[in-house]
Backbone and ligand atoms as CSV (ligand in chain L), in Angstrom:
chain,resi,resn,atom,element,x,y,z
A,1,UNK,N,N,0.844,-1.201,0.000
A,1,UNK,CA,C,0.000,0.000,0.000
A,1,UNK,C,C,0.882,1.256,0.000
A,2,UNK,N,N,0.562,2.162,-0.916
A,2,UNK,CA,C,1.334,3.407,-0.979
A,2,UNK,C,C,0.682,4.446,-0.057
A,3,UNK,N,N,1.517,5.275,0.533
A,3,UNK,CA,C,0.990,6.312,1.426
A,3,UNK,C,C,0.597,7.570,0.668
A,4,UNK,N,N,1.373,7.876,-0.379
A,4,UNK,CA,C,1.155,9.138,-1.099
A,4,UNK,C,C,0.662,8.867,-2.521
A,5,UNK,N,N,-0.358,9.620,-2.936
A,5,UNK,CA,C,-0.904,9.444,-4.288
A,5,UNK,C,C,0.159,9.723,-5.344
A,6,UNK,N,N,1.008,10.735,-5.068
A,6,UNK,CA,C,2.000,11.129,-6.074
A,6,UNK,C,C,3.036,10.029,-6.325
A,7,UNK,N,N,3.103,9.030,-5.448
A,7,UNK,CA,C,4.072,7.941,-5.645
A,7,UNK,C,C,3.386,6.632,-6.041
A,8,UNK,N,N,2.090,6.714,-6.377
A,8,UNK,CA,C,1.304,5.519,-6.698
A,8,UNK,C,C,1.961,4.637,-7.750
A,9,UNK,N,N,2.431,5.276,-8.811
A,9,UNK,CA,C,2.990,4.488,-9.929
A,9,UNK,C,C,4.512,4.561,-9.970
A,10,UNK,N,N,5.094,4.859,-8.832
A,10,UNK,CA,C,6.554,5.053,-8.822
A,10,UNK,C,C,7.283,3.725,-9.044
A,11,UNK,N,N,8.257,3.765,-9.946
A,11,UNK,CA,C,9.085,2.578,-10.192
A,11,UNK,C,C,10.512,2.898,-9.747
A,12,UNK,N,N,11.015,2.111,-8.822
A,12,UNK,CA,C,12.374,2.352,-8.303
A,12,UNK,C,C,13.418,2.201,-9.405
A,13,UNK,N,N,14.474,2.983,-9.296
A,13,UNK,CA,C,15.622,2.745,-10.177
A,13,UNK,C,C,16.374,1.527,-9.622
A,14,UNK,N,N,17.137,0.868,-10.479
A,14,UNK,CA,C,17.854,-0.340,-10.031
A,14,UNK,C,C,18.856,-0.019,-8.929
A,15,UNK,N,N,19.499,1.131,-9.048
A,15,UNK,CA,C,20.569,1.498,-8.106
A,15,UNK,C,C,20.033,2.151,-6.835
A,16,UNK,N,N,18.757,2.585,-6.884
A,16,UNK,CA,C,18.162,3.397,-5.813
A,16,UNK,C,C,18.784,4.781,-5.718
A,17,UNK,N,N,19.506,5.165,-6.762
A,17,UNK,CA,C,19.962,6.557,-6.870
A,17,UNK,C,C,19.109,7.243,-7.929
A,18,UNK,N,N,18.917,8.536,-7.729
A,18,UNK,CA,C,18.100,9.325,-8.665
A,18,UNK,C,C,18.876,10.581,-9.018
A,19,UNK,N,N,18.642,11.094,-10.226
A,19,UNK,CA,C,19.405,12.289,-10.603
A,19,UNK,C,C,18.783,13.545,-9.987
A,20,UNK,N,N,19.472,14.659,-10.131
A,20,UNK,CA,C,19.051,15.898,-9.451
A,20,UNK,C,C,17.620,16.299,-9.813
A,21,UNK,N,N,17.290,16.192,-11.103
A,21,UNK,CA,C,15.941,16.598,-11.547
A,21,UNK,C,C,14.881,15.661,-10.966
A,22,UNK,N,N,15.181,14.363,-10.949
A,22,UNK,CA,C,14.218,13.401,-10.377
A,22,UNK,C,C,14.011,13.674,-8.887
A,23,UNK,N,N,15.119,13.897,-8.181
A,23,UNK,CA,C,15.002,14.135,-6.728
A,23,UNK,C,C,14.183,15.399,-6.466
A,24,UNK,N,N,14.439,16.429,-7.271
A,24,UNK,CA,C,13.710,17.689,-7.092
A,24,UNK,C,C,12.210,17.494,-7.375
A,25,UNK,N,N,11.908,16.793,-8.471
A,25,UNK,CA,C,10.500,16.595,-8.849
A,25,UNK,C,C,9.739,15.755,-7.826
A,26,UNK,N,N,10.363,14.671,-7.379
A,26,UNK,CA,C,9.707,13.801,-6.382
A,26,UNK,C,C,9.468,14.604,-5.093
A,27,UNK,N,N,10.472,15.374,-4.688
A,27,UNK,CA,C,10.346,16.172,-3.454
A,27,UNK,C,C,9.223,17.187,-3.569
A,28,UNK,N,N,9.171,17.891,-4.701
A,28,UNK,CA,C,8.121,18.905,-4.883
A,28,UNK,C,C,6.736,18.257,-4.792
A,29,UNK,N,N,6.576,17.094,-5.448
A,29,UNK,CA,C,5.264,16.411,-5.419
A,29,UNK,C,C,4.899,15.962,-4.012
A,30,UNK,N,N,5.879,15.390,-3.308
A,30,UNK,CA,C,5.591,14.909,-1.944
A,30,UNK,C,C,5.248,16.076,-1.011
A,31,UNK,N,N,6.033,17.138,-1.101
A,31,UNK,CA,C,5.780,18.310,-0.245
A,31,UNK,C,C,4.391,18.872,-0.520
A,32,UNK,N,N,4.059,18.962,-1.820
A,32,UNK,CA,C,2.749,19.522,-2.214
A,32,UNK,C,C,1.619,18.682,-1.621
A,33,UNK,N,N,1.746,17.369,-1.725
A,33,UNK,CA,C,0.696,16.497,-1.200
A,33,UNK,C,C,0.561,16.619,0.322
A,34,UNK,N,N,1.638,17.035,0.987
A,34,UNK,CA,C,1.580,17.246,2.437
A,34,UNK,C,C,1.311,18.719,2.782
A,35,UNK,N,N,0.929,19.503,1.770
A,35,UNK,CA,C,0.480,20.876,2.036
A,35,UNK,C,C,1.562,21.938,2.016
A,36,UNK,N,N,2.737,21.603,1.470
A,36,UNK,CA,C,3.832,22.586,1.447
A,36,UNK,C,C,4.211,22.910,0.007
A,37,UNK,N,N,4.102,24.199,-0.348
A,37,UNK,CA,C,4.505,24.660,-1.685
A,37,UNK,C,C,5.933,25.207,-1.608
A,38,UNK,N,N,6.583,25.275,-2.760
A,38,UNK,CA,C,7.938,25.847,-2.807
A,38,UNK,C,C,7.912,27.298,-2.308
A,39,UNK,N,N,6.854,28.020,-2.652
A,39,UNK,CA,C,6.733,29.423,-2.203
A,39,UNK,C,C,6.712,29.522,-0.667
A,40,UNK,N,N,6.138,28.523,-0.008
A,40,UNK,CA,C,6.112,28.533,1.470
A,40,UNK,C,C,7.537,28.470,2.023
A,41,UNK,N,N,8.359,27.606,1.429
A,41,UNK,CA,C,9.743,27.455,1.921
A,41,UNK,C,C,10.555,28.692,1.535
A,42,UNK,N,N,10.269,29.225,0.330
A,42,UNK,CA,C,10.972,30.449,-0.109
A,42,UNK,C,C,10.689,31.592,0.874
A,43,UNK,N,N,9.448,31.682,1.349
A,43,UNK,CA,C,9.129,32.744,2.306
A,43,UNK,C,C,9.914,32.565,3.611
A,44,UNK,N,N,10.044,31.323,4.062
A,44,UNK,CA,C,10.812,31.064,5.300
A,44,UNK,C,C,12.277,31.450,5.114
A,45,UNK,N,N,12.796,31.177,3.937
A,45,UNK,CA,C,14.170,31.550,3.618
A,45,UNK,C,C,14.306,33.082,3.614
A,46,UNK,N,N,13.319,33.743,3.025
A,46,UNK,CA,C,13.294,35.220,2.998
A,46,UNK,C,C,13.251,35.767,4.435
A,47,UNK,N,N,12.400,35.170,5.246
A,47,UNK,CA,C,12.253,35.579,6.655
A,47,UNK,C,C,13.600,35.486,7.383
A,48,UNK,N,N,14.351,34.406,7.092
A,48,UNK,CA,C,15.628,34.188,7.787
A,48,UNK,C,C,16.717,35.157,7.321
A,49,UNK,N,N,16.604,35.641,6.075
A,49,UNK,CA,C,17.738,36.364,5.501
A,49,UNK,C,C,17.475,37.835,5.187
A,50,UNK,N,N,16.204,38.280,5.174
A,50,UNK,CA,C,15.897,39.613,4.629
A,50,UNK,C,C,16.524,40.763,5.430
A,51,UNK,N,N,16.724,40.572,6.730
A,51,UNK,CA,C,17.268,41.714,7.483
A,51,UNK,C,C,18.762,41.915,7.216
A,52,UNK,N,N,19.404,40.915,6.645
A,52,UNK,CA,C,20.834,41.037,6.308
A,52,UNK,C,C,21.027,41.494,4.864
A,53,UNK,N,N,20.028,41.227,4.018
A,53,UNK,CA,C,20.130,41.574,2.590
A,53,UNK,C,C,18.888,42.366,2.189
A,54,UNK,N,N,18.948,43.696,2.280
A,54,UNK,CA,C,17.755,44.514,2.040
A,54,UNK,C,C,17.164,44.370,0.631
A,55,UNK,N,N,17.983,43.960,-0.347
A,55,UNK,CA,C,17.454,43.832,-1.715
A,55,UNK,C,C,16.988,42.416,-2.057
A,56,UNK,N,N,16.972,41.573,-1.064
A,56,UNK,CA,C,16.587,40.168,-1.293
A,56,UNK,C,C,15.151,40.086,-1.823
A,57,UNK,N,N,14.937,39.193,-2.793
A,57,UNK,CA,C,13.579,38.998,-3.321
A,57,UNK,C,C,13.119,37.556,-3.059
A,58,UNK,N,N,11.815,37.376,-3.070
A,58,UNK,CA,C,11.257,36.030,-2.891
A,58,UNK,C,C,11.669,35.120,-4.040
A,59,UNK,N,N,11.792,35.732,-5.224
A,59,UNK,CA,C,12.194,34.957,-6.397
A,59,UNK,C,C,13.596,34.358,-6.211
A,60,UNK,N,N,14.482,35.165,-5.645
A,60,UNK,CA,C,15.846,34.687,-5.380
A,60,UNK,C,C,15.808,33.525,-4.370
A,61,UNK,N,N,14.946,33.675,-3.374
A,61,UNK,CA,C,14.814,32.618,-2.360
A,61,UNK,C,C,14.263,31.343,-2.992
A,62,UNK,N,N,13.292,31.503,-3.891
A,62,UNK,CA,C,12.677,30.340,-4.542
A,62,UNK,C,C,13.722,29.569,-5.358
A,63,UNK,N,N,14.552,30.326,-6.085
A,63,UNK,CA,C,15.607,29.666,-6.885
A,63,UNK,C,C,16.558,28.884,-5.975
A,64,UNK,N,N,16.905,29.467,-4.829
A,64,UNK,CA,C,17.821,28.786,-3.894
A,64,UNK,C,C,17.159,27.520,-3.332
A,65,UNK,N,N,15.871,27.606,-3.007
A,65,UNK,CA,C,15.149,26.433,-2.487
A,65,UNK,C,C,15.164,25.309,-3.524
A,66,UNK,N,N,14.903,25.662,-4.774
A,66,UNK,CA,C,14.868,24.644,-5.832
A,66,UNK,C,C,16.235,23.973,-5.997
A,67,UNK,N,N,17.289,24.735,-5.801
A,67,UNK,CA,C,18.645,24.155,-5.856
A,67,UNK,C,C,18.872,23.183,-4.692
A,68,UNK,N,N,18.423,23.591,-3.505
A,68,UNK,CA,C,18.597,22.728,-2.324
A,68,UNK,C,C,17.833,21.404,-2.516
A,69,UNK,N,N,16.710,21.477,-3.236
A,69,UNK,CA,C,15.900,20.271,-3.463
A,69,UNK,C,C,16.549,19.307,-4.456
A,70,UNK,N,N,17.692,19.691,-5.028
A,70,UNK,CA,C,18.414,18.764,-5.918
A,70,UNK,C,C,19.452,17.951,-5.152
A,71,UNK,N,N,19.613,18.270,-3.869
A,71,UNK,CA,C,20.663,17.593,-3.094
A,71,UNK,C,C,20.157,16.259,-2.537
A,72,UNK,N,N,21.027,15.254,-2.626
A,72,UNK,CA,C,20.612,13.903,-2.231
A,72,UNK,C,C,20.245,13.820,-0.741
A,73,UNK,N,N,21.026,14.487,0.095
A,73,UNK,CA,C,20.731,14.441,1.535
A,73,UNK,C,C,19.363,15.047,1.838
A,74,UNK,N,N,19.057,16.140,1.132
A,74,UNK,CA,C,17.750,16.783,1.321
A,74,UNK,C,C,16.638,15.832,0.890
A,75,UNK,N,N,16.839,15.205,-0.267
A,75,UNK,CA,C,15.862,14.262,-0.821
A,75,UNK,C,C,15.590,13.127,0.173
A,76,UNK,N,N,16.660,12.552,0.689
A,76,UNK,CA,C,16.495,11.436,1.632
A,76,UNK,C,C,15.789,11.898,2.917
A,77,UNK,N,N,16.116,13.096,3.364
A,77,UNK,CA,C,15.477,13.616,4.590
A,77,UNK,C,C,13.980,13.848,4.364
A,78,UNK,N,N,13.620,14.353,3.191
A,78,UNK,CA,C,12.193,14.578,2.878
A,78,UNK,C,C,11.456,13.241,2.824
A,79,UNK,N,N,12.043,12.278,2.110
A,79,UNK,CA,C,11.421,10.945,2.019
A,79,UNK,C,C,11.177,10.366,3.412
A,80,UNK,N,N,12.205,10.441,4.226
A,80,UNK,CA,C,12.140,9.851,5.568
A,80,UNK,C,C,11.115,10.588,6.433
A,81,UNK,N,N,11.212,11.910,6.446
A,81,UNK,CA,C,10.348,12.718,7.317
A,81,UNK,C,C,8.869,12.500,7.000
A,82,UNK,N,N,8.535,12.576,5.726
A,82,UNK,CA,C,7.118,12.470,5.342
A,82,UNK,C,C,6.600,11.057,5.609
A,83,UNK,N,N,7.418,10.061,5.304
A,83,UNK,CA,C,6.979,8.681,5.564
A,83,UNK,C,C,6.772,8.411,7.051
A,84,UNK,N,N,7.655,8.920,7.890
A,84,UNK,CA,C,7.501,8.710,9.337
A,84,UNK,C,C,6.231,9.411,9.829
A,85,UNK,N,N,6.026,10.648,9.381
A,85,UNK,CA,C,4.815,11.385,9.791
A,85,UNK,C,C,3.554,10.615,9.411
A,86,UNK,N,N,3.525,10.114,8.177
A,86,UNK,CA,C,2.327,9.406,7.703
A,86,UNK,C,C,2.132,8.096,8.480
A,87,UNK,N,N,3.229,7.381,8.725
A,87,UNK,CA,C,3.121,6.123,9.487
A,87,UNK,C,C,2.573,6.389,10.892
A,88,UNK,N,N,2.992,7.500,11.489
A,88,UNK,CA,C,2.468,7.844,12.819
A,88,UNK,C,C,0.970,8.149,12.727
A,89,UNK,N,N,0.576,8.884,11.667
A,89,UNK,CA,C,-0.861,9.172,11.468
A,89,UNK,C,C,-1.661,7.885,11.386
A,90,UNK,N,N,-1.068,6.847,10.765
A,90,UNK,CA,C,-1.765,5.578,10.565
A,90,UNK,C,C,-1.520,4.601,11.725
A,91,UNK,N,N,-0.903,5.110,12.791
A,91,UNK,CA,C,-0.643,4.307,14.004
A,91,UNK,C,C,0.136,3.031,13.681
A,92,UNK,N,N,1.144,3.168,12.840
A,92,UNK,CA,C,1.919,1.997,12.415
A,92,UNK,C,C,3.128,1.710,13.313
A,93,UNK,N,N,3.450,2.630,14.234
A,93,UNK,CA,C,4.571,2.380,15.150
A,93,UNK,C,C,4.048,1.835,16.481
A,94,UNK,N,N,4.906,1.108,17.162
A,94,UNK,CA,C,4.561,0.659,18.516
A,94,UNK,C,C,4.517,1.854,19.458
A,95,UNK,N,N,3.729,1.702,20.508
A,95,UNK,CA,C,3.758,2.686,21.593
A,95,UNK,C,C,4.939,2.395,22.515
A,96,UNK,N,N,5.557,3.371,23.117
A,96,UNK,CA,C,5.076,4.755,23.188
A,96,UNK,C,C,5.531,5.648,22.036
A,97,UNK,N,N,6.322,5.083,21.078
A,97,UNK,CA,C,6.857,5.940,20.016
A,97,UNK,C,C,5.762,6.622,19.213
A,98,UNK,N,N,4.699,5.861,18.842
A,98,UNK,CA,C,3.689,6.450,17.969
A,98,UNK,C,C,3.061,7.708,18.583
A,99,UNK,N,N,2.723,7.620,19.857
A,99,UNK,CA,C,2.081,8.778,20.510
A,99,UNK,C,C,3.057,9.947,20.648
A,100,UNK,N,N,4.331,9.628,20.853
A,100,UNK,CA,C,5.341,10.698,20.990
A,100,UNK,C,C,5.452,11.476,19.679
A,101,UNK,N,N,5.504,10.749,18.547
A,101,UNK,CA,C,5.604,11.420,17.237
A,101,UNK,C,C,4.305,12.167,16.939
A,102,UNK,N,N,3.180,11.478,17.165
A,102,UNK,CA,C,1.881,12.066,16.845
A,102,UNK,C,C,1.644,13.371,17.604
A,103,UNK,N,N,2.091,13.443,18.839
A,103,UNK,CA,C,1.862,14.668,19.618
A,103,UNK,C,C,3.064,15.611,19.535
A,104,UNK,N,N,4.078,15.255,18.729
A,104,UNK,CA,C,5.256,16.099,18.516
A,104,UNK,C,C,5.789,16.618,19.864
A,105,UNK,N,N,6.066,15.658,20.736
A,105,UNK,CA,C,6.522,16.000,22.095
A,105,UNK,C,C,7.747,16.916,22.022
A,106,UNK,N,N,7.698,17.991,22.795
A,106,UNK,CA,C,8.726,19.032,22.718
A,106,UNK,C,C,10.150,18.524,22.906
A,107,UNK,N,N,10.341,17.539,23.776
A,107,UNK,CA,C,11.690,17.048,24.050
A,107,UNK,C,C,12.039,15.778,23.277
A,108,UNK,N,N,11.248,15.451,22.252
A,108,UNK,CA,C,11.538,14.265,21.425
A,108,UNK,C,C,12.901,14.448,20.749
A,109,UNK,N,N,13.044,15.525,20.031
A,109,UNK,CA,C,14.309,16.030,19.460
A,109,UNK,C,C,14.938,15.206,18.336
A,110,UNK,N,N,14.383,14.040,18.004
A,110,UNK,CA,C,14.930,13.285,16.869
A,110,UNK,C,C,14.579,14.011,15.564
A,111,UNK,N,N,13.411,14.684,15.561
A,111,UNK,CA,C,13.008,15.450,14.365
A,111,UNK,C,C,13.980,16.607,14.116
A,112,UNK,N,N,14.344,17.331,15.178
A,112,UNK,CA,C,15.311,18.424,15.024
A,112,UNK,C,C,16.698,17.891,14.655
A,113,UNK,N,N,17.047,16.732,15.230
A,113,UNK,CA,C,18.374,16.154,14.949
A,113,UNK,C,C,18.501,15.788,13.466
A,114,UNK,N,N,17.435,15.189,12.918
A,114,UNK,CA,C,17.448,14.858,11.488
A,114,UNK,C,C,17.590,16.137,10.658
A,115,UNK,N,N,16.807,17.159,11.016
A,115,UNK,CA,C,16.847,18.429,10.263
A,115,UNK,C,C,18.240,19.065,10.354
A,116,UNK,N,N,18.815,19.053,11.547
A,116,UNK,CA,C,20.148,19.662,11.725
A,116,UNK,C,C,21.216,18.938,10.913
A,117,UNK,N,N,20.977,17.665,10.638
A,117,UNK,CA,C,21.982,16.897,9.897
A,117,UNK,C,C,22.107,17.378,8.454
A,118,UNK,N,N,21.118,18.112,7.959
A,118,UNK,CA,C,21.225,18.612,6.572
A,118,UNK,C,C,21.422,20.129,6.519
A,119,UNK,N,N,21.658,20.747,7.658
A,119,UNK,CA,C,21.723,22.229,7.693
A,119,UNK,C,C,23.104,22.847,7.612
A,120,UNK,N,N,24.146,22.058,7.512
A,120,UNK,CA,C,25.476,22.680,7.569
A,120,UNK,C,C,26.183,22.759,6.229
A,121,UNK,N,N,25.450,22.477,5.153
A,121,UNK,CA,C,26.095,22.330,3.842
A,121,UNK,C,C,26.764,23.590,3.320
A,122,UNK,N,N,26.262,24.760,3.693
A,122,UNK,CA,C,26.823,26.011,3.158
A,122,UNK,C,C,27.455,26.849,4.258
A,123,UNK,N,N,27.783,26.198,5.368
A,123,UNK,CA,C,28.372,26.934,6.496
A,123,UNK,C,C,27.538,26.671,7.731
A,124,UNK,N,N,28.189,26.716,8.886
A,124,UNK,CA,C,27.480,26.339,10.108
A,124,UNK,C,C,26.415,27.362,10.508
A,125,UNK,N,N,26.411,28.544,9.848
A,125,UNK,CA,C,25.338,29.513,10.143
A,125,UNK,C,C,23.976,28.925,9.747
A,126,UNK,N,N,23.997,27.935,8.864
A,126,UNK,CA,C,22.753,27.246,8.511
A,126,UNK,C,C,22.072,26.690,9.750
A,127,UNK,N,N,22.862,26.223,10.694
A,127,UNK,CA,C,22.290,25.665,11.930
A,127,UNK,C,C,21.673,26.787,12.782
A,128,UNK,N,N,22.307,27.956,12.768
A,128,UNK,CA,C,21.746,29.108,13.500
A,128,UNK,C,C,20.428,29.531,12.863
A,129,UNK,N,N,20.432,29.576,11.525
A,129,UNK,CA,C,19.194,29.920,10.811
A,129,UNK,C,C,18.081,28.937,11.159
A,130,UNK,N,N,18.446,27.667,11.241
A,130,UNK,CA,C,17.446,26.645,11.591
A,130,UNK,C,C,16.887,26.906,12.992
A,131,UNK,N,N,17.791,27.226,13.921
A,131,UNK,CA,C,17.363,27.503,15.301
A,131,UNK,C,C,16.386,28.663,15.359
A,132,UNK,N,N,16.662,29.681,14.559
A,132,UNK,CA,C,15.772,30.847,14.485
A,132,UNK,C,C,14.363,30.422,14.035
A,133,UNK,N,N,14.304,29.630,12.972
A,133,UNK,CA,C,13.000,29.194,12.451
A,133,UNK,C,C,12.316,28.238,13.430
A,134,UNK,N,N,13.101,27.413,14.094
A,134,UNK,CA,C,12.548,26.429,15.030
A,134,UNK,C,C,11.948,27.122,16.256
A,135,UNK,N,N,12.592,28.184,16.703
A,135,UNK,CA,C,12.100,28.878,17.898
A,135,UNK,C,C,10.929,29.804,17.566
A,136,UNK,N,N,11.063,30.563,16.477
A,136,UNK,CA,C,10.029,31.569,16.161
A,136,UNK,C,C,8.838,31.018,15.380
A,137,UNK,N,N,9.038,29.891,14.723
A,137,UNK,CA,C,7.965,29.201,13.990
A,137,UNK,C,C,7.110,30.147,13.137
A,138,UNK,N,N,7.721,30.801,12.155
A,138,UNK,CA,C,6.923,31.684,11.304
A,138,UNK,C,C,6.090,30.893,10.283
A,139,UNK,N,N,5.035,31.530,9.807
A,139,UNK,CA,C,4.250,31.095,8.628
A,139,UNK,C,C,3.997,29.585,8.586
A,140,UNK,N,N,4.527,28.913,7.566
A,140,UNK,CA,C,4.198,27.499,7.324
A,140,UNK,C,C,4.658,26.589,8.467
A,141,UNK,N,N,5.733,26.959,9.155
A,141,UNK,CA,C,6.205,26.118,10.265
A,141,UNK,C,C,5.117,26.079,11.343
A,142,UNK,N,N,4.560,27.242,11.634
A,142,UNK,CA,C,3.489,27.339,12.640
A,142,UNK,C,C,2.254,26.550,12.173
A,143,UNK,N,N,1.905,26.748,10.897
A,143,UNK,CA,C,0.701,26.082,10.361
A,143,UNK,C,C,0.831,24.560,10.433
A,144,UNK,N,N,2.017,24.055,10.074
A,144,UNK,CA,C,2.208,22.596,10.110
A,144,UNK,C,C,2.133,22.092,11.545
A,145,UNK,N,N,2.787,22.825,12.433
A,145,UNK,CA,C,2.837,22.351,13.810
A,145,UNK,C,C,1.467,22.378,14.486
A,146,UNK,N,N,0.610,23.266,14.013
A,146,UNK,CA,C,-0.707,23.385,14.636
A,146,UNK,C,C,-1.816,22.738,13.812
A,147,UNK,N,N,-1.435,21.953,12.813
A,147,UNK,CA,C,-2.414,21.251,11.995
A,147,UNK,C,C,-2.958,20.058,12.797
A,148,UNK,N,N,-4.266,20.079,13.028
A,148,UNK,CA,C,-4.871,19.027,13.868
A,148,UNK,C,C,-5.214,17.774,13.057
A,149,UNK,N,N,-5.243,17.931,11.728
A,149,UNK,CA,C,-5.676,16.832,10.870
A,149,UNK,C,C,-4.540,15.859,10.560
A,150,UNK,N,N,-3.327,16.412,10.418
A,150,UNK,CA,C,-2.185,15.582,10.024
A,150,UNK,C,C,-1.040,15.730,11.010
A,151,UNK,N,N,-0.162,14.724,10.982
A,151,UNK,CA,C,1.054,14.765,11.801
A,151,UNK,C,C,2.192,15.313,10.948
A,152,UNK,N,N,2.821,16.379,11.438
A,152,UNK,CA,C,3.958,16.949,10.712
A,152,UNK,C,C,5.155,17.086,11.651
A,153,UNK,N,N,5.282,16.110,12.555
A,153,UNK,CA,C,6.362,16.156,13.550
A,153,UNK,C,C,7.723,16.354,12.886
A,154,UNK,N,N,7.995,15.614,11.817
A,154,UNK,CA,C,9.300,15.703,11.141
A,154,UNK,C,C,9.294,16.764,10.047
A,155,UNK,N,N,8.156,16.925,9.361
A,155,UNK,CA,C,8.164,17.805,8.178
A,155,UNK,C,C,8.403,19.270,8.531
A,156,UNK,N,N,7.844,19.742,9.651
A,156,UNK,CA,C,8.044,21.166,9.990
A,156,UNK,C,C,9.531,21.483,10.151
A,157,UNK,N,N,10.281,20.527,10.697
A,157,UNK,CA,C,11.721,20.745,10.879
A,157,UNK,C,C,12.481,20.633,9.562
A,158,UNK,N,N,12.041,19.721,8.707
A,158,UNK,CA,C,12.746,19.556,7.424
A,158,UNK,C,C,12.563,20.794,6.548
A,159,UNK,N,N,11.357,21.355,6.516
A,159,UNK,CA,C,11.192,22.559,5.672
A,159,UNK,C,C,11.960,23.744,6.279
A,160,UNK,N,N,12.077,23.773,7.607
A,160,UNK,CA,C,12.902,24.818,8.239
A,160,UNK,C,C,14.364,24.642,7.838
A,161,UNK,N,N,14.826,23.395,7.801
A,161,UNK,CA,C,16.219,23.122,7.425
A,161,UNK,C,C,16.470,23.506,5.968
A,162,UNK,N,N,15.516,23.207,5.099
A,162,UNK,CA,C,15.681,23.558,3.674
A,162,UNK,C,C,15.737,25.085,3.539
A,163,UNK,N,N,14.837,25.773,4.258
A,163,UNK,CA,C,14.832,27.245,4.218
A,163,UNK,C,C,16.129,27.806,4.789
A,164,UNK,N,N,16.613,27.206,5.876
A,164,UNK,CA,C,17.855,27.669,6.512
A,164,UNK,C,C,19.031,27.508,5.554
A,165,UNK,N,N,19.078,26.375,4.865
A,165,UNK,CA,C,20.139,26.138,3.888
A,165,UNK,C,C,20.040,27.107,2.716
A,166,UNK,N,N,18.825,27.367,2.266
A,166,UNK,CA,C,18.625,28.298,1.152
A,166,UNK,C,C,19.108,29.678,1.554
A,167,UNK,N,N,18.800,30.084,2.778
A,167,UNK,CA,C,19.191,31.420,3.256
A,167,UNK,C,C,20.708,31.566,3.278
A,168,UNK,N,N,21.393,30.553,3.759
A,168,UNK,CA,C,22.858,30.661,3.845
A,168,UNK,C,C,23.492,30.528,2.461
A,169,UNK,N,N,22.873,29.770,1.588
A,169,UNK,CA,C,23.363,29.676,0.197
A,169,UNK,C,C,23.301,31.060,-0.452
A,170,UNK,N,N,22.192,31.758,-0.224
A,170,UNK,CA,C,22.030,33.115,-0.772
A,170,UNK,C,C,23.079,34.057,-0.166
A,171,UNK,N,N,23.276,33.951,1.144
A,171,UNK,CA,C,24.255,34.814,1.823
A,171,UNK,C,C,25.658,34.596,1.250
A,172,UNK,N,N,26.005,33.336,0.996
A,172,UNK,CA,C,27.331,33.024,0.436
A,172,UNK,C,C,27.463,33.608,-0.974
A,173,UNK,N,N,26.394,33.519,-1.737
A,173,UNK,CA,C,26.387,34.057,-3.111
A,173,UNK,C,C,26.582,35.569,-3.102
A,174,UNK,N,N,25.861,36.244,-2.192
A,174,UNK,CA,C,25.980,37.704,-2.097
A,174,UNK,C,C,27.382,38.104,-1.640
A,175,UNK,N,N,27.967,37.316,-0.732
A,175,UNK,CA,C,29.331,37.604,-0.260
A,175,UNK,C,C,30.312,37.502,-1.422
A,176,UNK,N,N,30.135,36.447,-2.249
A,176,UNK,CA,C,31.025,36.285,-3.409
A,176,UNK,C,C,30.858,37.445,-4.391
A,177,UNK,N,N,29.597,37.830,-4.621
A,177,UNK,CA,C,29.346,38.927,-5.567
A,177,UNK,C,C,29.926,40.246,-5.070
A,178,UNK,N,N,29.906,40.449,-3.734
A,178,UNK,CA,C,30.369,41.730,-3.194
A,178,UNK,C,C,31.891,41.910,-3.380
A,179,UNK,N,N,32.611,40.799,-3.559
A,179,UNK,CA,C,34.070,40.879,-3.785
A,179,UNK,C,C,34.331,41.585,-5.113
A,180,UNK,N,N,33.440,41.348,-6.067
A,180,UNK,CA,C,33.653,41.901,-7.410
A,180,UNK,C,C,33.087,43.313,-7.571
A,181,UNK,N,N,32.485,43.847,-6.521
A,181,UNK,CA,C,31.875,45.189,-6.657
A,181,UNK,C,C,32.920,46.295,-6.513
L,1,MG,MG,MG,8.978,18.802,14.850
């Protein structure tokens, strides 16, 4: 039985590796089915970075998010996070784990640990950016965490990590560009 409609007809590759475009497309479809659009993550990235870069645009953030979605570690984290959330919704784990995930217990911390594992790719400030989003819970992070219909214990942290990585990727790009000014 498949959990997500977007993966109904999915055929695995022999190697279980996928190219950048495939990883990005699968991630976008899975996120969408769980209620997260690329624009939602782009806004979180903008939120994390706009006070440091006054000319930052949402479009720039969106491009950075799409690049992050081509990374294998990000792809694997999205696959894992969404599948765990759905399995908890369907009560497929033994107790007490299922109830801990379902209620997103504050001190569970495995969800944050998974997210932090993908946040250092463009510099350790990515982890600081993640902490900011995790504590302040803006926009989609808040909506996911307070969604009573679905479990998003892992997904809220993964989208924060993707946004945090996008923000630091943009910061690194602007730093490089400023050398040539
Ligand atoms: Mg969480």
